[in-house]
Backbone atoms as SQL, in Angstrom:
CREATE TABLE atoms (id INTEGER PRIMARY KEY, chain TEXT, resi INTEGER, resn TEXT, atom TEXT, x REAL, y REAL, z REAL);
INSERT INTO atoms VALUES
  (1, 'A', 1, 'MET', 'N', 114.787, 88.174, 86.131),
  (2, 'A', 1, 'MET', 'CA', 114.013, 89.326, 86.414),
  (3, 'A', 1, 'MET', 'C', 112.757, 89.261, 85.561),
  (4, 'A', 2, 'ARG', 'N', 111.602, 89.760, 86.167),
  (5, 'A', 2, 'ARG', 'CA', 110.334, 89.760, 85.446),
  (6, 'A', 2, 'ARG', 'C', 109.620, 91.078, 85.622),
  (7, 'A', 3, 'ILE', 'N', 109.056, 91.611, 84.528),
  (8, 'A', 3, 'ILE', 'CA', 108.252, 92.845, 84.507),
  (9, 'A', 3, 'ILE', 'C', 106.850, 92.487, 84.255),
  (10, 'A', 4, 'LEU', 'N', 105.901, 93.029, 85.051),
  (11, 'A', 4, 'LEU', 'CA', 104.509, 92.783, 84.807),
  (12, 'A', 4, 'LEU', 'C', 103.861, 94.119, 84.445),
  (13, 'A', 5, 'VAL', 'N', 103.161, 94.140, 83.335),
  (14, 'A', 5, 'VAL', 'CA', 102.417, 95.265, 82.878),
  (15, 'A', 5, 'VAL', 'C', 100.950, 95.092, 83.123),
  (16, 'A', 6, 'CYS', 'N', 100.302, 96.009, 83.752),
  (17, 'A', 6, 'CYS', 'CA', 98.854, 95.882, 84.090),
  (18, 'A', 6, 'CYS', 'C', 98.092, 96.799, 83.108),
  (19, 'A', 7, 'VAL', 'N', 97.076, 96.168, 82.417),
  (20, 'A', 7, 'VAL', 'CA', 96.371, 96.932, 81.426),
  (21, 'A', 7, 'VAL', 'C', 94.873, 96.817, 81.658),
  (22, 'A', 8, 'THR', 'N', 94.145, 97.678, 81.050),
  (23, 'A', 8, 'THR', 'CA', 92.677, 97.646, 80.987),
  (24, 'A', 8, 'THR', 'C', 92.320, 97.167, 79.621),
  (25, 'A', 9, 'GLY', 'N', 91.007, 97.156, 79.381),
  (26, 'A', 9, 'GLY', 'CA', 90.589, 96.704, 78.048),
  (27, 'A', 9, 'GLY', 'C', 90.485, 97.853, 77.055),
  (28, 'A', 10, 'GLN', 'N', 91.550, 98.684, 77.019),
  (29, 'A', 10, 'GLN', 'CA', 91.618, 99.780, 76.089),
  (30, 'A', 10, 'GLN', 'C', 92.854, 99.766, 75.252),
  (31, 'A', 11, 'LYS', 'N', 92.663, 100.049, 73.955),
  (32, 'A', 11, 'LYS', 'CA', 93.755, 100.023, 73.025),
  (33, 'A', 11, 'LYS', 'C', 94.871, 100.998, 73.430),
  (34, 'A', 12, 'THR', 'N', 94.492, 102.010, 74.199),
  (35, 'A', 12, 'THR', 'CA', 95.492, 103.010, 74.616),
  (36, 'A', 12, 'THR', 'C', 96.551, 102.395, 75.535),
  (37, 'A', 13, 'CYS', 'N', 96.267, 101.187, 76.074),
  (38, 'A', 13, 'CYS', 'CA', 97.230, 100.493, 76.938),
  (39, 'A', 13, 'CYS', 'C', 98.413, 99.984, 76.174),
  (40, 'A', 14, 'GLN', 'N', 98.403, 100.125, 74.872),
  (41, 'A', 14, 'GLN', 'CA', 99.539, 99.704, 74.035),
  (42, 'A', 14, 'GLN', 'C', 100.823, 100.402, 74.573),
  (43, 'A', 15, 'ARG', 'N', 100.727, 101.724, 74.932),
  (44, 'A', 15, 'ARG', 'CA', 101.912, 102.428, 75.451),
  (45, 'A', 15, 'ARG', 'C', 102.451, 101.791, 76.728),
  (46, 'A', 16, 'LEU', 'N', 101.581, 101.244, 77.552),
  (47, 'A', 16, 'LEU', 'CA', 102.112, 100.574, 78.750),
  (48, 'A', 16, 'LEU', 'C', 102.865, 99.319, 78.394),
  (49, 'A', 17, 'ILE', 'N', 102.372, 98.546, 77.421),
  (50, 'A', 17, 'ILE', 'CA', 103.071, 97.331, 76.996),
  (51, 'A', 17, 'ILE', 'C', 104.413, 97.748, 76.401),
  (52, 'A', 18, 'GLU', 'N', 104.396, 98.738, 75.590),
  (53, 'A', 18, 'GLU', 'CA', 105.647, 99.192, 74.991),
  (54, 'A', 18, 'GLU', 'C', 106.669, 99.679, 76.027),
  (55, 'A', 19, 'GLU', 'N', 106.151, 100.392, 77.078),
  (56, 'A', 19, 'GLU', 'CA', 107.021, 100.871, 78.167),
  (57, 'A', 19, 'GLU', 'C', 107.616, 99.669, 78.879),
  (58, 'A', 20, 'GLY', 'N', 106.770, 98.677, 79.168),
  (59, 'A', 20, 'GLY', 'CA', 107.247, 97.449, 79.839),
  (60, 'A', 20, 'GLY', 'C', 108.261, 96.737, 78.994),
  (61, 'A', 21, 'ALA', 'N', 108.015, 96.678, 77.667),
  (62, 'A', 21, 'ALA', 'CA', 108.909, 95.957, 76.730),
  (63, 'A', 21, 'ALA', 'C', 110.277, 96.717, 76.732),
  (64, 'A', 22, 'ARG', 'N', 110.247, 98.021, 76.716),
  (65, 'A', 22, 'ARG', 'CA', 111.482, 98.749, 76.749),
  (66, 'A', 22, 'ARG', 'C', 112.295, 98.449, 77.977),
  (67, 'A', 23, 'MET', 'N', 111.615, 98.438, 79.132),
  (68, 'A', 23, 'MET', 'CA', 112.276, 98.127, 80.394),
  (69, 'A', 23, 'MET', 'C', 112.817, 96.710, 80.391),
  (70, 'A', 24, 'ALA', 'N', 112.019, 95.767, 79.888),
  (71, 'A', 24, 'ALA', 'CA', 112.432, 94.383, 79.836),
  (72, 'A', 24, 'ALA', 'C', 113.666, 94.244, 79.037),
  (73, 'A', 25, 'GLN', 'N', 113.748, 94.943, 77.903),
  (74, 'A', 25, 'GLN', 'CA', 114.931, 94.848, 77.014),
  (75, 'A', 25, 'GLN', 'C', 116.149, 95.503, 77.785),
  (76, 'A', 26, 'ASP', 'N', 115.943, 96.646, 78.475),
  (77, 'A', 26, 'ASP', 'CA', 117.003, 97.306, 79.139),
  (78, 'A', 26, 'ASP', 'C', 117.550, 96.383, 80.295),
  (79, 'A', 27, 'TYR', 'N', 116.659, 95.689, 80.973),
  (80, 'A', 27, 'TYR', 'CA', 117.033, 94.877, 82.131),
  (81, 'A', 27, 'TYR', 'C', 117.350, 93.385, 81.773),
  (82, 'A', 28, 'GLY', 'N', 117.043, 93.023, 80.514),
  (83, 'A', 28, 'GLY', 'CA', 117.130, 91.602, 80.154),
  (84, 'A', 28, 'GLY', 'C', 116.159, 90.760, 80.894),
  (85, 'A', 29, 'ALA', 'N', 114.958, 91.302, 81.066),
  (86, 'A', 29, 'ALA', 'CA', 113.905, 90.637, 81.887),
  (87, 'A', 29, 'ALA', 'C', 112.843, 90.002, 81.012),
  (88, 'A', 30, 'GLU', 'N', 112.103, 89.099, 81.691),
  (89, 'A', 30, 'GLU', 'CA', 110.906, 88.541, 81.027),
  (90, 'A', 30, 'GLU', 'C', 109.725, 89.521, 81.178),
  (91, 'A', 31, 'LEU', 'N', 108.824, 89.441, 80.248),
  (92, 'A', 31, 'LEU', 'CA', 107.638, 90.414, 80.263),
  (93, 'A', 31, 'LEU', 'C', 106.359, 89.668, 80.301),
  (94, 'A', 32, 'SER', 'N', 105.489, 90.075, 81.212),
  (95, 'A', 32, 'SER', 'CA', 104.112, 89.564, 81.297),
  (96, 'A', 32, 'SER', 'C', 103.179, 90.687, 81.292),
  (97, 'A', 33, 'VAL', 'N', 101.954, 90.445, 80.845),
  (98, 'A', 33, 'VAL', 'CA', 100.869, 91.446, 80.795),
  (99, 'A', 33, 'VAL', 'C', 99.671, 90.812, 81.424),
  (100, 'A', 34, 'LEU', 'N', 98.995, 91.657, 82.283),
  (101, 'A', 34, 'LEU', 'CA', 97.791, 91.182, 83.017),
  (102, 'A', 34, 'LEU', 'C', 96.685, 92.176, 82.887),
  (103, 'A', 35, 'HIS', 'N', 95.438, 91.644, 82.670),
  (104, 'A', 35, 'HIS', 'CA', 94.246, 92.485, 82.686),
  (105, 'A', 35, 'HIS', 'C', 93.294, 91.816, 83.669),
  (106, 'A', 36, 'VAL', 'N', 92.869, 92.588, 84.665),
  (107, 'A', 36, 'VAL', 'CA', 91.927, 92.095, 85.684),
  (108, 'A', 36, 'VAL', 'C', 90.632, 92.830, 85.509),
  (109, 'A', 37, 'ALA', 'N', 89.563, 92.052, 85.263),
  (110, 'A', 37, 'ALA', 'CA', 88.235, 92.634, 85.075),
  (111, 'A', 37, 'ALA', 'C', 87.425, 92.294, 86.386),
  (112, 'A', 38, 'ARG', 'N', 86.686, 93.288, 86.817),
  (113, 'A', 38, 'ARG', 'CA', 85.862, 93.056, 88.010),
  (114, 'A', 38, 'ARG', 'C', 84.799, 92.015, 87.734),
  (115, 'A', 39, 'THR', 'N', 84.597, 91.146, 88.762),
  (116, 'A', 39, 'THR', 'CA', 83.592, 90.124, 88.682),
  (117, 'A', 39, 'THR', 'C', 82.231, 90.789, 88.505),
  (118, 'A', 40, 'GLY', 'N', 81.379, 90.278, 87.516),
  (119, 'A', 40, 'GLY', 'CA', 80.115, 90.902, 87.307),
  (120, 'A', 40, 'GLY', 'C', 80.157, 91.848, 86.162),
  (121, 'A', 41, 'ALA', 'N', 81.320, 92.401, 85.805),
  (122, 'A', 41, 'ALA', 'CA', 81.458, 93.350, 84.724),
  (123, 'A', 41, 'ALA', 'C', 81.453, 92.514, 83.388),
  (124, 'A', 42, 'ASP', 'N', 81.068, 93.167, 82.371),
  (125, 'A', 42, 'ASP', 'CA', 81.160, 92.508, 81.066),
  (126, 'A', 42, 'ASP', 'C', 82.598, 92.158, 80.781),
  (127, 'A', 43, 'PHE', 'N', 82.821, 90.873, 80.496),
  (128, 'A', 43, 'PHE', 'CA', 84.159, 90.372, 80.235),
  (129, 'A', 43, 'PHE', 'C', 84.173, 90.056, 78.736),
  (130, 'A', 44, 'LEU', 'N', 84.643, 91.010, 77.962),
  (131, 'A', 44, 'LEU', 'CA', 84.661, 90.833, 76.530),
  (132, 'A', 44, 'LEU', 'C', 83.286, 90.745, 75.942),
  (133, 'A', 45, 'GLY', 'N', 82.276, 91.185, 76.658),
  (134, 'A', 45, 'GLY', 'CA', 80.890, 91.198, 76.143),
  (135, 'A', 45, 'GLY', 'C', 80.708, 92.456, 75.307),
  (136, 'A', 46, 'ASN', 'N', 81.525, 93.481, 75.553),
  (137, 'A', 46, 'ASN', 'CA', 81.443, 94.672, 74.823),
  (138, 'A', 46, 'ASN', 'C', 82.338, 94.507, 73.589),
  (139, 'A', 47, 'PRO', 'N', 81.733, 94.696, 72.360),
  (140, 'A', 47, 'PRO', 'CA', 82.531, 94.460, 71.160),
  (141, 'A', 47, 'PRO', 'C', 83.807, 95.329, 71.120),
  (142, 'A', 48, 'SER', 'N', 83.726, 96.564, 71.569),
  (143, 'A', 48, 'SER', 'CA', 84.957, 97.356, 71.507),
  (144, 'A', 48, 'SER', 'C', 86.011, 96.900, 72.510),
  (145, 'A', 49, 'GLU', 'N', 85.532, 96.323, 73.657),
  (146, 'A', 49, 'GLU', 'CA', 86.515, 95.852, 74.624),
  (147, 'A', 49, 'GLU', 'C', 87.181, 94.569, 74.063),
  (148, 'A', 50, 'SER', 'N', 86.372, 93.721, 73.434),
  (149, 'A', 50, 'SER', 'CA', 86.930, 92.498, 72.895),
  (150, 'A', 50, 'SER', 'C', 87.928, 92.795, 71.789),
  (151, 'A', 51, 'GLU', 'N', 87.693, 93.806, 70.981),
  (152, 'A', 51, 'GLU', 'CA', 88.654, 94.217, 69.968),
  (153, 'A', 51, 'GLU', 'C', 89.955, 94.741, 70.600),
  (154, 'A', 52, 'ALA', 'N', 89.764, 95.555, 71.669),
  (155, 'A', 52, 'ALA', 'CA', 90.894, 96.075, 72.364),
  (156, 'A', 52, 'ALA', 'C', 91.751, 94.973, 73.018),
  (157, 'A', 53, 'ILE', 'N', 91.075, 94.012, 73.628),
  (158, 'A', 53, 'ILE', 'CA', 91.807, 92.890, 74.262),
  (159, 'A', 53, 'ILE', 'C', 92.610, 92.116, 73.184),
  (160, 'A', 54, 'GLU', 'N', 91.970, 91.820, 72.068),
  (161, 'A', 54, 'GLU', 'CA', 92.582, 91.075, 70.989),
  (162, 'A', 54, 'GLU', 'C', 93.822, 91.873, 70.495),
  (163, 'A', 55, 'TYR', 'N', 93.680, 93.200, 70.358),
  (164, 'A', 55, 'TYR', 'CA', 94.765, 94.068, 69.929),
  (165, 'A', 55, 'TYR', 'C', 95.857, 94.019, 70.938),
  (166, 'A', 56, 'LEU', 'N', 95.534, 94.082, 72.279),
  (167, 'A', 56, 'LEU', 'CA', 96.574, 94.039, 73.288),
  (168, 'A', 56, 'LEU', 'C', 97.255, 92.697, 73.370),
  (169, 'A', 57, 'TYR', 'N', 96.528, 91.582, 73.091),
  (170, 'A', 57, 'TYR', 'CA', 97.178, 90.274, 72.978),
  (171, 'A', 57, 'TYR', 'C', 98.255, 90.314, 71.835),
  (172, 'A', 58, 'GLN', 'N', 97.865, 90.915, 70.729),
  (173, 'A', 58, 'GLN', 'CA', 98.799, 90.929, 69.572),
  (174, 'A', 58, 'GLN', 'C', 100.003, 91.775, 69.893),
  (175, 'A', 59, 'ILE', 'N', 99.825, 92.964, 70.555),
  (176, 'A', 59, 'ILE', 'CA', 100.909, 93.792, 70.947),
  (177, 'A', 59, 'ILE', 'C', 101.821, 93.077, 71.960),
  (178, 'A', 60, 'SER', 'N', 101.237, 92.387, 72.932),
  (179, 'A', 60, 'SER', 'CA', 101.993, 91.588, 73.926),
  (180, 'A', 60, 'SER', 'C', 102.836, 90.560, 73.194),
  (181, 'A', 61, 'ALA', 'N', 102.170, 89.796, 72.323),
  (182, 'A', 61, 'ALA', 'CA', 102.885, 88.735, 71.620),
  (183, 'A', 61, 'ALA', 'C', 104.052, 89.291, 70.773),
  (184, 'A', 62, 'SER', 'N', 103.861, 90.419, 70.147),
  (185, 'A', 62, 'SER', 'CA', 104.905, 91.048, 69.303),
  (186, 'A', 62, 'SER', 'C', 106.113, 91.420, 70.137),
  (187, 'A', 63, 'HIS', 'N', 105.934, 91.615, 71.428),
  (188, 'A', 63, 'HIS', 'CA', 107.013, 91.931, 72.336),
  (189, 'A', 63, 'HIS', 'C', 107.498, 90.776, 73.154),
  (190, 'A', 64, 'GLY', 'N', 107.016, 89.597, 72.765),
  (191, 'A', 64, 'GLY', 'CA', 107.476, 88.352, 73.488),
  (192, 'A', 64, 'GLY', 'C', 106.859, 88.172, 74.849),
  (193, 'A', 65, 'ALA', 'N', 105.741, 88.847, 75.143),
  (194, 'A', 65, 'ALA', 'CA', 105.091, 88.751, 76.433),
  (195, 'A', 65, 'ALA', 'C', 103.945, 87.830, 76.438),
  (196, 'A', 66, 'ASP', 'N', 103.692, 87.129, 77.563),
  (197, 'A', 66, 'ASP', 'CA', 102.513, 86.412, 77.718),
  (198, 'A', 66, 'ASP', 'C', 101.455, 87.402, 78.282),
  (199, 'A', 67, 'MET', 'N', 100.148, 87.129, 77.932),
  (200, 'A', 67, 'MET', 'CA', 99.083, 87.992, 78.500),
  (201, 'A', 67, 'MET', 'C', 98.062, 87.138, 79.150),
  (202, 'A', 68, 'THR', 'N', 97.644, 87.569, 80.374),
  (203, 'A', 68, 'THR', 'CA', 96.681, 86.794, 81.156),
  (204, 'A', 68, 'THR', 'C', 95.494, 87.708, 81.400),
  (205, 'A', 69, 'LEU', 'N', 94.290, 87.143, 81.329),
  (206, 'A', 69, 'LEU', 'CA', 93.006, 87.822, 81.685),
  (207, 'A', 69, 'LEU', 'C', 92.422, 87.079, 82.920),
  (208, 'A', 70, 'VAL', 'N', 92.042, 87.921, 83.908),
  (209, 'A', 70, 'VAL', 'CA', 91.516, 87.363, 85.165),
  (210, 'A', 70, 'VAL', 'C', 90.276, 88.113, 85.553),
  (211, 'A', 71, 'LYS', 'N', 89.221, 87.460, 86.075),
  (212, 'A', 71, 'LYS', 'CA', 88.083, 88.050, 86.692),
  (213, 'A', 71, 'LYS', 'C', 88.241, 87.942, 88.248),
  (214, 'A', 72, 'ALA', 'N', 87.914, 89.078, 88.900),
  (215, 'A', 72, 'ALA', 'CA', 88.102, 89.088, 90.371),
  (216, 'A', 72, 'ALA', 'C', 87.225, 90.188, 90.995),
  (217, 'A', 73, 'ASP', 'N', 86.850, 89.994, 92.236),
  (218, 'A', 73, 'ASP', 'CA', 86.123, 91.032, 92.987),
  (219, 'A', 73, 'ASP', 'C', 87.013, 92.159, 93.410),
  (220, 'A', 74, 'ASN', 'N', 88.247, 91.851, 93.755),
  (221, 'A', 74, 'ASN', 'CA', 89.165, 92.855, 94.261),
  (222, 'A', 74, 'ASN', 'C', 90.403, 92.963, 93.312),
  (223, 'A', 75, 'VAL', 'N', 90.405, 93.993, 92.448),
  (224, 'A', 75, 'VAL', 'CA', 91.469, 94.090, 91.459),
  (225, 'A', 75, 'VAL', 'C', 92.853, 94.263, 92.114),
  (226, 'A', 76, 'LEU', 'N', 92.909, 95.100, 93.183),
  (227, 'A', 76, 'LEU', 'CA', 94.175, 95.333, 93.810),
  (228, 'A', 76, 'LEU', 'C', 94.802, 94.075, 94.470),
  (229, 'A', 77, 'ASP', 'N', 93.953, 93.329, 95.161),
  (230, 'A', 77, 'ASP', 'CA', 94.462, 92.130, 95.790),
  (231, 'A', 77, 'ASP', 'C', 94.830, 91.036, 94.746),
  (232, 'A', 78, 'THR', 'N', 94.071, 90.985, 93.664),
  (233, 'A', 78, 'THR', 'CA', 94.358, 90.012, 92.597),
  (234, 'A', 78, 'THR', 'C', 95.635, 90.362, 91.872),
  (235, 'A', 79, 'LEU', 'N', 95.806, 91.639, 91.633),
  (236, 'A', 79, 'LEU', 'CA', 97.061, 92.044, 90.974),
  (237, 'A', 79, 'LEU', 'C', 98.257, 91.769, 91.791),
  (238, 'A', 80, 'SER', 'N', 98.170, 92.103, 93.093),
  (239, 'A', 80, 'SER', 'CA', 99.343, 91.879, 94.036),
  (240, 'A', 80, 'SER', 'C', 99.628, 90.425, 94.148),
  (241, 'A', 81, 'SER', 'N', 98.582, 89.586, 94.244),
  (242, 'A', 81, 'SER', 'CA', 98.770, 88.115, 94.384),
  (243, 'A', 81, 'SER', 'C', 99.424, 87.595, 93.098),
  (244, 'A', 82, 'TYR', 'N', 98.968, 88.038, 91.965),
  (245, 'A', 82, 'TYR', 'CA', 99.525, 87.537, 90.718),
  (246, 'A', 82, 'TYR', 'C', 100.997, 87.973, 90.593),
  (247, 'A', 83, 'ALA', 'N', 101.289, 89.235, 90.943),
  (248, 'A', 83, 'ALA', 'CA', 102.688, 89.718, 90.893),
  (249, 'A', 83, 'ALA', 'C', 103.579, 88.884, 91.813),
  (250, 'A', 84, 'ARG', 'N', 103.110, 88.544, 92.979),
  (251, 'A', 84, 'ARG', 'CA', 103.908, 87.658, 93.875),
  (252, 'A', 84, 'ARG', 'C', 104.067, 86.277, 93.301),
  (253, 'A', 85, 'ARG', 'N', 102.966, 85.741, 92.682),
  (254, 'A', 85, 'ARG', 'CA', 103.087, 84.391, 92.117),
  (255, 'A', 85, 'ARG', 'C', 104.089, 84.319, 90.982),
  (256, 'A', 86, 'ILE', 'N', 104.203, 85.285, 90.147),
  (257, 'A', 86, 'ILE', 'CA', 105.126, 85.237, 89.049),
  (258, 'A', 86, 'ILE', 'C', 106.472, 85.832, 89.438),
  (259, 'A', 87, 'GLU', 'N', 106.614, 86.327, 90.679),
  (260, 'A', 87, 'GLU', 'CA', 107.786, 86.912, 91.187),
  (261, 'A', 87, 'GLU', 'C', 108.208, 88.129, 90.365),
  (262, 'A', 88, 'ALA', 'N', 107.238, 88.986, 90.147),
  (263, 'A', 88, 'ALA', 'CA', 107.516, 90.257, 89.369),
  (264, 'A', 88, 'ALA', 'C', 108.457, 91.162, 90.196),
  (265, 'A', 89, 'ASP', 'N', 109.464, 91.673, 89.492),
  (266, 'A', 89, 'ASP', 'CA', 110.375, 92.630, 90.129),
  (267, 'A', 89, 'ASP', 'C', 109.900, 94.065, 89.938),
  (268, 'A', 90, 'VAL', 'N', 109.171, 94.308, 88.836),
  (269, 'A', 90, 'VAL', 'CA', 108.676, 95.596, 88.493),
  (270, 'A', 90, 'VAL', 'C', 107.225, 95.413, 87.995),
  (271, 'A', 91, 'VAL', 'N', 106.341, 96.300, 88.440),
  (272, 'A', 91, 'VAL', 'CA', 104.967, 96.376, 87.968),
  (273, 'A', 91, 'VAL', 'C', 104.807, 97.693, 87.261),
  (274, 'A', 92, 'VAL', 'N', 104.360, 97.652, 86.069),
  (275, 'A', 92, 'VAL', 'CA', 104.064, 98.896, 85.229),
  (276, 'A', 92, 'VAL', 'C', 102.579, 99.134, 85.241),
  (277, 'A', 93, 'LEU', 'N', 102.183, 100.342, 85.643),
  (278, 'A', 93, 'LEU', 'CA', 100.821, 100.811, 85.668),
  (279, 'A', 93, 'LEU', 'C', 100.694, 102.078, 84.891),
  (280, 'A', 94, 'GLY', 'N', 99.441, 102.320, 84.406),
  (281, 'A', 94, 'GLY', 'CA', 99.133, 103.652, 83.871),
  (282, 'A', 94, 'GLY', 'C', 98.753, 104.558, 84.998),
  (283, 'A', 95, 'ALA', 'N', 98.801, 105.828, 84.798),
  (284, 'A', 95, 'ALA', 'CA', 98.416, 106.820, 85.783),
  (285, 'A', 95, 'ALA', 'C', 96.870, 106.730, 85.953),
  (286, 'A', 96, 'SER', 'N', 96.473, 106.661, 87.212),
  (287, 'A', 96, 'SER', 'CA', 95.044, 106.558, 87.524),
  (288, 'A', 96, 'SER', 'C', 94.331, 107.860, 87.217),
  (289, 'A', 97, 'ARG', 'N', 93.104, 107.726, 86.659),
  (290, 'A', 97, 'ARG', 'CA', 92.281, 108.958, 86.400),
  (291, 'A', 97, 'ARG', 'C', 91.478, 109.316, 87.592),
  (292, 'A', 98, 'LYS', 'N', 91.368, 108.404, 88.600),
  (293, 'A', 98, 'LYS', 'CA', 90.608, 108.646, 89.745),
  (294, 'A', 98, 'LYS', 'C', 91.440, 109.446, 90.800),
  (295, 'A', 99, 'GLY', 'N', 91.045, 110.654, 91.088),
  (296, 'A', 99, 'GLY', 'CA', 91.799, 111.468, 92.013),
  (297, 'A', 99, 'GLY', 'C', 91.626, 111.077, 93.467),
  (298, 'A', 100, 'ASP', 'N', 90.501, 110.268, 93.677),
  (299, 'A', 100, 'ASP', 'CA', 90.177, 109.986, 95.097),
  (300, 'A', 100, 'ASP', 'C', 90.973, 108.794, 95.663),
  (301, 'A', 101, 'ARG', 'N', 91.707, 108.140, 94.863),
  (302, 'A', 101, 'ARG', 'CA', 92.469, 106.937, 95.246),
  (303, 'A', 101, 'ARG', 'C', 93.793, 106.777, 94.531),
  (304, 'A', 102, 'ASN', 'N', 94.804, 106.412, 95.270),
  (305, 'A', 102, 'ASN', 'CA', 96.129, 106.261, 94.635),
  (306, 'A', 102, 'ASN', 'C', 96.431, 104.738, 94.558),
  (307, 'A', 103, 'PHE', 'N', 96.059, 104.192, 93.434),
  (308, 'A', 103, 'PHE', 'CA', 96.232, 102.738, 93.198),
  (309, 'A', 103, 'PHE', 'C', 97.688, 102.330, 93.345),
  (310, 'A', 104, 'ALA', 'N', 98.552, 103.081, 92.741),
  (311, 'A', 104, 'ALA', 'CA', 99.964, 102.736, 92.775),
  (312, 'A', 104, 'ALA', 'C', 100.514, 102.680, 94.214),
  (313, 'A', 105, 'HIS', 'N', 100.131, 103.628, 94.973),
  (314, 'A', 105, 'HIS', 'CA', 100.523, 103.683, 96.387),
  (315, 'A', 105, 'HIS', 'C', 100.030, 102.470, 97.159),
  (316, 'A', 106, 'ASP', 'N', 98.730, 102.168, 96.977),
  (317, 'A', 106, 'ASP', 'CA', 98.123, 101.030, 97.619),
  (318, 'A', 106, 'ASP', 'C', 98.859, 99.744, 97.220),
  (319, 'A', 107, 'LEU', 'N', 99.143, 99.628, 95.907),
  (320, 'A', 107, 'LEU', 'CA', 99.884, 98.429, 95.423),
  (321, 'A', 107, 'LEU', 'C', 101.247, 98.321, 96.040),
  (322, 'A', 108, 'SER', 'N', 101.930, 99.478, 96.152),
  (323, 'A', 108, 'SER', 'CA', 103.317, 99.421, 96.729),
  (324, 'A', 108, 'SER', 'C', 103.283, 98.986, 98.194),
  (325, 'A', 109, 'LEU', 'N', 102.155, 99.256, 98.906),
  (326, 'A', 109, 'LEU', 'CA', 102.059, 98.804, 100.268),
  (327, 'A', 109, 'LEU', 'C', 101.922, 97.277, 100.329),
  (328, 'A', 110, 'LEU', 'N', 101.283, 96.644, 99.330),
  (329, 'A', 110, 'LEU', 'CA', 101.072, 95.215, 99.244),
  (330, 'A', 110, 'LEU', 'C', 102.291, 94.537, 98.693),
  (331, 'A', 111, 'LEU', 'N', 103.077, 95.247, 97.924),
  (332, 'A', 111, 'LEU', 'CA', 104.298, 94.651, 97.285),
  (333, 'A', 111, 'LEU', 'C', 105.529, 95.470, 97.617),
  (334, 'A', 112, 'PRO', 'N', 105.955, 95.496, 98.866),
  (335, 'A', 112, 'PRO', 'CA', 107.040, 96.390, 99.294),
  (336, 'A', 112, 'PRO', 'C', 108.364, 96.069, 98.669),
  (337, 'A', 113, 'GLN', 'N', 108.609, 94.851, 98.143),
  (338, 'A', 113, 'GLN', 'CA', 109.861, 94.508, 97.543),
  (339, 'A', 113, 'GLN', 'C', 109.843, 94.651, 96.063),
  (340, 'A', 114, 'THR', 'N', 108.713, 95.166, 95.503),
  (341, 'A', 114, 'THR', 'CA', 108.519, 95.291, 94.075),
  (342, 'A', 114, 'THR', 'C', 108.555, 96.778, 93.647),
  (343, 'A', 115, 'GLU', 'N', 109.285, 97.118, 92.577),
  (344, 'A', 115, 'GLU', 'CA', 109.242, 98.486, 92.049),
  (345, 'A', 115, 'GLU', 'C', 107.914, 98.690, 91.353),
  (346, 'A', 116, 'ILE', 'N', 107.244, 99.751, 91.680),
  (347, 'A', 116, 'ILE', 'CA', 105.955, 100.181, 91.001),
  (348, 'A', 116, 'ILE', 'C', 106.330, 101.323, 90.092),
  (349, 'A', 117, 'HIS', 'N', 106.155, 101.112, 88.798),
  (350, 'A', 117, 'HIS', 'CA', 106.501, 102.094, 87.783),
  (351, 'A', 117, 'HIS', 'C', 105.202, 102.607, 87.193),
  (352, 'A', 118, 'VAL', 'N', 104.921, 103.898, 87.366),
  (353, 'A', 118, 'VAL', 'CA', 103.752, 104.498, 86.775),
  (354, 'A', 118, 'VAL', 'C', 104.155, 105.237, 85.487),
  (355, 'A', 119, 'ALA', 'N', 103.557, 104.777, 84.398),
  (356, 'A', 119, 'ALA', 'CA', 103.788, 105.346, 83.045),
  (357, 'A', 119, 'ALA', 'C', 102.761, 106.437, 82.824),
  (358, 'A', 120, 'TYR', 'N', 103.168, 107.630, 82.741),
  (359, 'A', 120, 'TYR', 'CA', 102.275, 108.742, 82.431),
  (360, 'A', 120, 'TYR', 'C', 102.164, 108.975, 80.943),
  (361, 'A', 121, 'PRO', 'N', 101.024, 109.399, 80.444),
  (362, 'A', 121, 'PRO', 'CA', 100.895, 109.631, 79.011),
  (363, 'A', 121, 'PRO', 'C', 101.826, 110.763, 78.642),
  (364, 'A', 122, 'SER', 'N', 102.387, 110.664, 77.420),
  (365, 'A', 122, 'SER', 'CA', 103.285, 111.681, 76.952),
  (366, 'A', 122, 'SER', 'C', 102.413, 112.936, 76.524),
  (367, 'A', 123, 'GLU', 'N', 103.009, 114.060, 76.648),
  (368, 'A', 123, 'GLU', 'CA', 102.359, 115.330, 76.274),
  (369, 'A', 123, 'GLU', 'C', 102.159, 115.410, 74.753),
  (370, 'A', 124, 'PRO', 'N', 101.037, 115.837, 74.266),
  (371, 'A', 124, 'PRO', 'CA', 100.859, 116.004, 72.834),
  (372, 'A', 124, 'PRO', 'C', 101.838, 117.009, 72.292),
  (373, 'A', 125, 'LYS', 'N', 102.351, 116.763, 71.040),
  (374, 'A', 125, 'LYS', 'CA', 103.337, 117.608, 70.497),
  (375, 'A', 125, 'LYS', 'C', 102.652, 118.592, 69.533);
């Protein structure tokens, strides 16, 4: 079994990796992490993004996960293609901030045999 965690170049994505790691431990699964940057966008050209990516690499490694960075024109298609290639059984995503589009729903249509797990931020205490 394999779990794929999809992250952005933000340190806040640590919670997604930790959620995926918890699931991987529960299921005895392998863990992979993927960051897809849009073609033409700064790819680690922003110092804060490069720090965040390095941080996410470290978090991934600490949980025994490989981390892959990809540039692509279509994030959704690239993500679904990568998930199929590694035979992901579960894809972990963060909740989308864009109200006009349901990324998780669109991904589930492209990956009907794959569980799409949306990790929502926890409420502040």
